[in-house]
ROTOR-59272 format. One line per field, with one value per residue (C-alpha): residue number from 1; residue in one letter; x, y, z. Coordinates in nm, 2 decimals. Layout:
REM ROTOR-59272
vonu [NUM | ...]
bado [A | ...]
east [X | ...]
north [Y | ...]
up [Z | ...]
***
This chain:
REM ROTOR-59272
vonu [1 | 2 | 3 | 4 | 5 | 6 | 7 | 8 | 9 | 10 | 11 | 12 | 13 | 14 | 15 | 16 | 17 | 18 | 19 | 20 | 21 | 22 | 23 | 24 | 25 | 26 | 27 | 28 | 29 | 30 | 31 | 32 | 33 | 34 | 35 | 36 | 37 | 38 | 39 | 40 | 41 | 42 | 43 | 44 | 45 | 46 | 47 | 48 | 49 | 50 | 51 | 52 | 53 | 54 | 55 | 56 | 57 | 58 | 59 | 60 | 61 | 62 | 63 | 64 | 65 | 66 | 67 | 68 | 69 | 70 | 71 | 72 | 73 | 74 | 75 | 76 | 77 | 78 | 79 | 80 | 81 | 82 | 83 | 84 | 85 | 86 | 87 | 88 | 89 | 90 | 91 | 92 | 93 | 94 | 95 | 96 | 97 | 98 | 99 | 100 | 101 | 102 | 103 | 104 | 105 | 106 | 107 | 108 | 109 | 110 | 111 | 112 | 113 | 114 | 115 | 116 | 117 | 118 | 119 | 120 | 121 | 122 | 123 | 124 | 125 | 126 | 127 | 128 | 129 | 130 | 131 | 132 | 133 | 134 | 135 | 136 | 137 | 138 | 139 | 140 | 141 | 142 | 143 | 144 | 145 | 146 | 147 | 148 | 149 | 150 | 151 | 152 | 153 | 154 | 155 | 156 | 157 | 158 | 159 | 160 | 161 | 162 | 163 | 164 | 165 | 166 | 167 | 168 | 169 | 170 | 171 | 172 | 173 | 174 | 175 | 176 | 177 | 178 | 179 | 180 | 181 | 182 | 183 | 184 | 185 | 186 | 187 | 188 | 189 | 190 | 191 | 192 | 193 | 194 | 195 | 196 | 197 | 198 | 199 | 200 | 201 | 202 | 203 | 204 | 205 | 206 | 207 | 208 | 209 | 210 | 211 | 212 | 213 | 214 | 215 | 216 | 217 | 218 | 219 | 220 | 221 | 222 | 223 | 224 | 225 | 226 | 227 | 228 | 229 | 230 | 231 | 232 | 233 | 234 | 235 | 236 | 237 | 238 | 239 | 240 | 241 | 242 | 243 | 244 | 245 | 246 | 247 | 248 | 249 | 250 | 251 | 252 | 253 | 254 | 255 | 256 | 257 | 258 | 259 | 260 | 261 | 262 | 263 | 264 | 265 | 266 | 267 | 268 | 269 | 270 | 271 | 272 | 273 | 274 | 275 | 276 | 277 | 278 | 279 | 280 | 281 | 282 | 283 | 284 | 285 | 286 | 287 | 288 | 289 | 290 | 291 | 292 | 293 | 294 | 295 | 296 | 297 | 298 | 299 | 300 | 301 | 302 | 303 | 304 | 305 | 306 | 307 | 308 | 309 | 310 | 311 | 312 | 313 | 314 | 315 | 316 | 317 | 318 | 319 | 320 | 321 | 322 | 323 | 324 | 325 | 326 | 327 | 328 | 329 | 330 | 331 | 332 | 333 | 334 | 335 | 336 | 337 | 338 | 339 | 340 | 341 | 342 | 343 | 344 | 345 | 346 | 347 | 348 | 349 | 350 | 351 | 352 | 353 | 354 | 355 | 356 | 357 | 358 | 359 | 360 | 361 | 362 | 363 | 364 | 365 | 366 | 367]
bado [M | A | P | Q | H | P | E | G | A | A | P | A | P | R | R | P | G | A | G | G | P | A | A | P | K | G | D | R | P | V | G | G | D | V | L | A | A | Y | L | R | E | R | A | T | E | F | L | R | A | L | R | A | H | R | E | S | G | G | G | A | P | E | E | S | A | E | A | V | R | A | L | R | R | S | A | R | R | I | S | G | T | L | H | T | F | R | P | L | L | D | T | E | W | A | E | G | L | R | P | E | L | A | W | L | S | G | T | L | A | H | E | H | A | H | A | S | R | L | E | R | L | L | L | A | L | H | R | L | S | G | A | V | P | V | P | A | A | A | G | V | G | A | R | E | E | G | A | R | G | N | G | A | R | G | N | G | A | D | A | P | A | G | P | D | R | T | N | L | T | V | G | A | A | K | A | G | A | L | L | D | R | R | L | T | L | A | R | T | R | A | H | S | T | A | L | E | A | L | G | S | G | R | F | H | A | V | A | D | R | I | A | L | L | A | G | E | V | P | L | S | P | A | A | A | G | A | D | L | R | L | P | A | A | A | A | E | E | R | L | T | D | A | V | A | A | L | P | L | L | T | A | G | H | P | Y | N | A | A | A | L | V | H | G | L | A | P | D | T | S | P | Q | P | Q | D | A | P | W | H | Q | V | R | L | L | L | R | L | H | R | Y | A | R | E | V | L | T | G | A | P | A | E | T | R | L | E | A | A | D | Q | A | L | T | R | H | R | D | A | A | E | A | A | A | A | A | A | E | A | A | R | T | P | R | I | A | P | A | T | A | Y | A | L | G | V | L | H | A | D | Q | R | H | E | V | E | A | A | R | F | A | F | H | H | L | W | H | R | L | P | R]
east [-2.41 | -2.59 | -2.96 | -3.18 | -3.40 | -3.74 | -3.91 | -3.81 | -4.08 | -4.28 | -4.60 | -4.95 | -5.16 | -5.35 | -5.71 | -5.96 | -6.13 | -5.90 | -5.88 | -5.60 | -5.42 | -5.42 | -5.10 | -4.95 | -5.11 | -4.97 | -4.89 | -4.53 | -4.30 | -4.08 | -3.72 | -3.42 | -3.26 | -3.52 | -3.42 | -3.06 | -3.11 | -3.32 | -3.05 | -2.77 | -2.96 | -3.01 | -2.65 | -2.55 | -2.79 | -2.62 | -2.27 | -2.39 | -2.52 | -2.20 | -2.00 | -2.23 | -2.20 | -1.82 | -1.80 | -2.02 | -1.75 | -2.00 | -1.97 | -2.33 | -2.57 | -2.86 | -2.66 | -2.52 | -2.86 | -3.00 | -2.72 | -2.78 | -3.15 | -3.05 | -2.82 | -3.10 | -3.35 | -3.12 | -3.02 | -3.39 | -3.48 | -3.18 | -3.25 | -3.63 | -3.56 | -3.31 | -3.57 | -3.86 | -3.66 | -3.42 | -3.49 | -3.35 | -3.03 | -2.72 | -2.83 | -2.52 | -2.45 | -2.80 | -2.83 | -2.49 | -2.57 | -2.93 | -2.84 | -2.56 | -2.79 | -3.05 | -2.78 | -2.68 | -3.03 | -3.12 | -2.81 | -2.85 | -3.23 | -3.19 | -3.07 | -3.35 | -3.61 | -3.51 | -3.51 | -3.85 | -4.01 | -3.91 | -4.04 | -4.36 | -4.42 | -4.33 | -4.57 | -4.83 | -4.78 | -4.81 | -5.14 | -5.28 | -5.16 | -5.16 | -4.79 | -4.47 | -4.12 | -4.04 | -3.69 | -3.54 | -3.43 | -3.78 | -3.79 | -4.06 | -4.21 | -4.27 | -4.42 | -4.65 | -4.75 | -4.82 | -5.03 | -5.23 | -5.28 | -5.39 | -5.67 | -5.96 | -5.77 | -5.57 | -5.26 | -4.99 | -4.73 | -4.88 | -4.80 | -4.50 | -4.19 | -4.07 | -4.32 | -4.23 | -4.23 | -4.41 | -4.73 | -4.71 | -4.88 | -4.61 | -4.68 | -4.65 | -4.34 | -4.16 | -4.29 | -4.14 | -3.81 | -3.79 | -3.86 | -3.60 | -3.33 | -3.41 | -3.45 | -3.17 | -2.94 | -3.06 | -3.01 | -2.66 | -2.57 | -2.72 | -2.53 | -2.20 | -2.30 | -2.38 | -2.05 | -1.86 | -2.07 | -1.98 | -1.62 | -1.61 | -1.45 | -1.80 | -1.95 | -1.66 | -1.72 | -2.08 | -1.99 | -1.74 | -2.01 | -2.27 | -1.98 | -1.95 | -2.33 | -2.33 | -2.13 | -2.27 | -2.56 | -2.51 | -2.82 | -2.89 | -2.93 | -3.31 | -3.32 | -3.26 | -3.63 | -3.80 | -4.10 | -4.06 | -4.43 | -4.46 | -4.25 | -4.40 | -4.75 | -4.63 | -4.51 | -4.86 | -5.03 | -4.82 | -4.95 | -5.31 | -5.29 | -5.15 | -5.41 | -5.68 | -5.56 | -5.56 | -5.85 | -5.97 | -6.32 | -6.14 | -5.96 | -6.31 | -6.36 | -6.21 | -6.12 | -5.92 | -5.93 | -5.72 | -5.43 | -5.42 | -5.45 | -5.15 | -4.94 | -4.99 | -4.94 | -4.61 | -4.54 | -4.28 | -4.33 | -4.42 | -4.79 | -4.92 | -5.17 | -4.90 | -4.69 | -4.93 | -4.96 | -4.57 | -4.55 | -4.80 | -4.59 | -4.28 | -4.48 | -4.63 | -4.29 | -4.19 | -4.49 | -4.41 | -4.05 | -4.16 | -4.39 | -4.11 | -3.90 | -4.18 | -4.29 | -3.98 | -4.18 | -4.26 | -4.56 | -4.93 | -5.05 | -5.30 | -5.05 | -4.80 | -5.08 | -5.14 | -4.77 | -4.78 | -5.07 | -4.88 | -4.57 | -4.76 | -4.91 | -4.55 | -4.43 | -4.73 | -4.69 | -4.32 | -4.40 | -4.67 | -4.41 | -4.15 | -4.41 | -4.50 | -4.14 | -4.07 | -4.37 | -4.20 | -3.90 | -3.86 | -3.94 | -4.11 | -4.38 | -4.74 | -4.82 | -4.55 | -4.66 | -5.02 | -4.90 | -4.71 | -5.01 | -5.23 | -4.96 | -4.95 | -5.32 | -5.31 | -5.05 | -5.25 | -5.55 | -5.31 | -5.24 | -5.61 | -5.65 | -5.37 | -5.53 | -5.87 | -5.71 | -5.53 | -5.85 | -6.02 | -5.73 | -5.69 | -6.04 | -6.01 | -5.71 | -5.78 | -5.87]
north [1.71 | 1.39 | 1.37 | 1.42 | 1.12 | 1.17 | 1.06 | 1.39 | 1.58 | 1.83 | 1.70 | 1.83 | 2.03 | 1.82 | 1.76 | 1.74 | 1.40 | 1.22 | 0.85 | 0.60 | 0.34 | 0.38 | 0.49 | 0.25 | 0.30 | 0.22 | 0.38 | 0.29 | 0.53 | 0.39 | 0.54 | 0.62 | 0.28 | 0.10 | 0.33 | 0.25 | -0.11 | -0.11 | 0.09 | -0.14 | -0.44 | -0.29 | -0.19 | -0.55 | -0.68 | -0.43 | -0.56 | -0.92 | -0.85 | -0.67 | -0.98 | -1.21 | -1.00 | -1.00 | -1.37 | -1.44 | -1.27 | -1.23 | -1.61 | -1.70 | -1.44 | -1.55 | -1.51 | -1.18 | -1.05 | -1.15 | -0.99 | -0.66 | -0.68 | -0.72 | -0.42 | -0.21 | -0.33 | -0.24 | 0.10 | 0.19 | 0.11 | 0.29 | 0.60 | 0.60 | 0.56 | 0.85 | 1.06 | 0.98 | 1.00 | 1.27 | 1.50 | 1.21 | 1.17 | 1.37 | 1.62 | 1.65 | 1.28 | 1.19 | 1.44 | 1.34 | 0.98 | 0.99 | 1.12 | 0.86 | 0.58 | 0.71 | 0.73 | 0.36 | 0.22 | 0.40 | 0.30 | -0.07 | -0.08 | 0.03 | -0.31 | -0.51 | -0.24 | -0.27 | -0.66 | -0.66 | -0.40 | -0.61 | -0.92 | -0.76 | -0.60 | -0.92 | -1.12 | -0.86 | -0.89 | -1.26 | -1.22 | -0.97 | -1.15 | -1.51 | -1.57 | -1.37 | -1.49 | -1.44 | -1.43 | -1.78 | -1.60 | -1.46 | -1.41 | -1.51 | -1.17 | -1.19 | -1.53 | -1.41 | -1.12 | -1.35 | -1.58 | -1.28 | -1.15 | -1.47 | -1.49 | -1.69 | -1.82 | -2.06 | -2.08 | -1.86 | -2.13 | -2.35 | -2.11 | -2.19 | -2.00 | -1.94 | -2.01 | -1.99 | -1.63 | -1.74 | -1.77 | -1.40 | -1.11 | -0.91 | -0.61 | -0.79 | -0.97 | -0.65 | -0.46 | -0.73 | -0.72 | -0.34 | -0.36 | -0.63 | -0.42 | -0.10 | -0.25 | -0.50 | -0.22 | -0.02 | -0.31 | -0.37 | -0.01 | -0.01 | -0.33 | -0.16 | 0.15 | -0.06 | -0.24 | 0.09 | 0.22 | -0.09 | -0.04 | 0.33 | 0.52 | 0.69 | 0.34 | 0.24 | 0.56 | 0.46 | 0.11 | 0.25 | 0.47 | 0.18 | -0.03 | 0.24 | 0.26 | -0.12 | -0.05 | 0.29 | 0.51 | 0.88 | 0.99 | 1.35 | 1.48 | 1.49 | 1.12 | 1.05 | 1.14 | 1.11 | 0.89 | 0.73 | 0.71 | 1.09 | 1.10 | 0.77 | 0.92 | 1.23 | 1.00 | 0.83 | 1.17 | 1.26 | 0.94 | 1.00 | 1.35 | 1.24 | 0.96 | 1.20 | 1.41 | 1.11 | 1.10 | 0.76 | 0.81 | 0.82 | 0.50 | 0.34 | 0.36 | 0.10 | 0.33 | 0.65 | 0.82 | 1.12 | 0.91 | 0.72 | 1.03 | 1.19 | 0.88 | 0.86 | 1.23 | 1.37 | 1.52 | 1.29 | 1.46 | 1.22 | 1.13 | 1.39 | 1.16 | 0.93 | 1.16 | 1.17 | 0.79 | 0.76 | 1.00 | 0.80 | 0.48 | 0.65 | 0.77 | 0.44 | 0.27 | 0.55 | 0.45 | 0.09 | 0.13 | 0.35 | 0.06 | -0.18 | 0.04 | 0.05 | -0.31 | -0.50 | -0.69 | -0.67 | -0.46 | -0.61 | -0.82 | -0.56 | -0.28 | -0.50 | -0.56 | -0.19 | -0.13 | -0.42 | -0.26 | 0.08 | -0.12 | -0.28 | 0.08 | 0.21 | -0.08 | -0.06 | 0.32 | 0.28 | -0.01 | 0.21 | 0.49 | 0.25 | 0.12 | 0.48 | 0.59 | 0.28 | 0.38 | 0.71 | 0.54 | 0.70 | 0.51 | 0.20 | 0.01 | 0.11 | -0.23 | -0.23 | 0.14 | 0.00 | -0.31 | -0.07 | 0.16 | -0.14 | -0.25 | 0.10 | 0.11 | -0.24 | -0.11 | 0.20 | -0.04 | -0.21 | 0.12 | 0.19 | -0.17 | -0.11 | 0.21 | 0.04 | -0.23 | 0.03 | 0.22 | -0.10 | -0.20 | 0.13 | 0.16 | -0.19 | -0.09 | -0.06 | 0.29]
up [-2.99 | -2.92 | -2.99 | -2.69 | -2.60 | -2.75 | -2.43 | -2.28 | -2.48 | -2.26 | -2.14 | -2.26 | -2.01 | -1.76 | -1.87 | -1.58 | -1.56 | -1.79 | -1.72 | -1.71 | -1.52 | -1.15 | -0.99 | -0.74 | -0.39 | -0.04 | 0.27 | 0.28 | 0.08 | -0.18 | -0.12 | -0.32 | -0.23 | -0.45 | -0.75 | -0.69 | -0.67 | -0.99 | -1.19 | -1.06 | -1.18 | -1.53 | -1.55 | -1.46 | -1.74 | -1.98 | -1.89 | -1.92 | -2.26 | -2.38 | -2.26 | -2.45 | -2.77 | -2.74 | -2.68 | -2.98 | -3.19 | -3.49 | -3.55 | -3.43 | -3.58 | -3.35 | -3.04 | -3.14 | -3.23 | -2.88 | -2.71 | -2.92 | -2.82 | -2.45 | -2.49 | -2.63 | -2.37 | -2.08 | -2.24 | -2.28 | -1.93 | -1.78 | -2.00 | -1.92 | -1.55 | -1.55 | -1.72 | -1.48 | -1.16 | -1.25 | -0.96 | -0.73 | -0.93 | -0.99 | -1.27 | -1.46 | -1.45 | -1.57 | -1.83 | -1.97 | -1.99 | -2.12 | -2.48 | -2.51 | -2.42 | -2.67 | -2.94 | -2.87 | -2.85 | -3.17 | -3.36 | -3.27 | -3.35 | -3.72 | -3.87 | -3.69 | -3.79 | -4.17 | -4.16 | -3.98 | -4.22 | -4.52 | -4.37 | -4.29 | -4.64 | -4.82 | -4.60 | -4.66 | -5.04 | -5.00 | -4.82 | -5.08 | -5.39 | -5.29 | -5.32 | -5.29 | -5.20 | -4.82 | -4.70 | -4.59 | -4.26 | -4.18 | -3.81 | -3.55 | -3.56 | -3.93 | -3.91 | -3.65 | -3.88 | -4.16 | -3.94 | -3.81 | -4.16 | -4.32 | -4.03 | -4.15 | -4.46 | -4.23 | -4.02 | -4.17 | -4.07 | -4.34 | -4.62 | -4.84 | -4.74 | -5.10 | -5.38 | -5.75 | -5.86 | -6.17 | -5.96 | -5.87 | -6.06 | -6.24 | -6.02 | -5.69 | -5.80 | -5.91 | -5.61 | -5.39 | -5.56 | -5.54 | -5.17 | -5.12 | -5.29 | -5.10 | -4.75 | -4.78 | -4.87 | -4.58 | -4.35 | -4.47 | -4.40 | -4.06 | -3.98 | -4.07 | -3.87 | -3.56 | -3.59 | -3.61 | -3.31 | -3.09 | -3.17 | -3.12 | -2.84 | -2.78 | -2.70 | -2.48 | -2.28 | -2.25 | -2.13 | -1.87 | -1.73 | -1.71 | -1.53 | -1.26 | -1.24 | -1.16 | -0.86 | -0.73 | -0.83 | -0.81 | -0.60 | -0.53 | -0.17 | -0.24 | -0.27 | 0.09 | 0.20 | -0.14 | -0.23 | -0.58 | -0.62 | -0.67 | -0.99 | -1.11 | -1.06 | -1.28 | -1.56 | -1.55 | -1.56 | -1.87 | -2.04 | -1.93 | -2.09 | -2.41 | -2.45 | -2.38 | -2.67 | -2.92 | -3.17 | -3.02 | -3.18 | -3.52 | -3.42 | -3.40 | -3.78 | -4.00 | -4.28 | -4.25 | -4.60 | -4.48 | -4.38 | -4.71 | -4.92 | -4.74 | -4.77 | -5.15 | -5.21 | -5.35 | -5.01 | -4.84 | -4.48 | -4.21 | -4.16 | -3.92 | -3.76 | -3.64 | -3.43 | -3.13 | -3.13 | -3.14 | -2.84 | -2.64 | -2.71 | -2.56 | -2.26 | -2.21 | -2.21 | -1.94 | -1.73 | -1.76 | -1.65 | -1.35 | -1.23 | -1.27 | -1.04 | -0.78 | -0.80 | -0.90 | -1.15 | -1.52 | -1.62 | -1.59 | -1.89 | -2.01 | -1.99 | -2.19 | -2.44 | -2.49 | -2.55 | -2.80 | -2.99 | -3.01 | -3.13 | -3.41 | -3.49 | -3.54 | -3.73 | -3.97 | -4.01 | -4.10 | -4.34 | -4.51 | -4.55 | -4.69 | -4.95 | -5.04 | -5.08 | -5.30 | -5.52 | -5.58 | -5.75 | -6.09 | -6.40 | -6.23 | -6.42 | -6.35 | -6.23 | -5.98 | -5.85 | -5.83 | -5.62 | -5.39 | -5.36 | -5.26 | -5.01 | -4.87 | -4.81 | -4.65 | -4.39 | -4.33 | -4.25 | -4.00 | -3.85 | -3.79 | -3.65 | -3.40 | -3.29 | -3.26 | -3.03 | -2.82 | -2.78 | -2.63 | -2.43 | -2.27 | -2.15 | -2.00 | -1.80 | -1.41 | -1.29]
***
């Protein structure tokens, strides 16, 4: 059975007085025709990205990667819209398509996630030790991360892309090599899995359903007199409840010792503090997509900034977990384990910084 979309988690109970972004207001109802037009537009974008991917033929990596990102972007928006506005859509059709879109988006995301994680960790080692080799194909996101990490030490773009390994400490050099081997192998496997998925009958079935969606949206009878603002307001309420349950006061402290102790412990279970924040990120995405349906425009700048802060939180948390997992490799040198431990602590600090940034951004959003 296909995995259910994580955005479909049950909402927390409503808390009186919880604040959050104001729901779209106006006297004019937003009808089902607006929802149908939005879904048709996203489906058209999906088909356009699929055609671009096929035309690239794997010969132009940058074009192929951009087409895959566009496929994921369209799939996420369609899936999120089906979730938020499911009472206005044919139930059987929507519930059958959402898990397939979740499978596709997740499968295509793994390769990029492993590559970005490796770049992030190597750039962090560079920042912490003074010099560490960075892959020649480092992406824009990794260069931005390096520039942000260098901070007052200067522009990260001025740092050498691949300094001599002899300038490194033994621990940092071996830690970088270990991370490179592990994450490059994971990226290669994810790339093969993505290629298999894009050539599978399951994917072609999804593409056929999206092609039909581009022509006709199966609305339910309830969509005729419905107002889209009501399910959109419900999505915002779920987000507001989830944010109200976050330990935002803890996020105001620069050092979270409990998280660091858990990450370096023998227990390999996920960091329990991170899960509520990841859920808020998914709910914020749903809120953004609902506003796109209502307004026909991208989300406001501050809402986008809050989403970016939570994305940095997720990336740093996953990078910290990767460093901790590498540190558990049997028979590695103590210096290598020490460097990985410092790297893990650094990424957990990045997690706290992202939480602190979201804390301030959220309270600056219009009420």
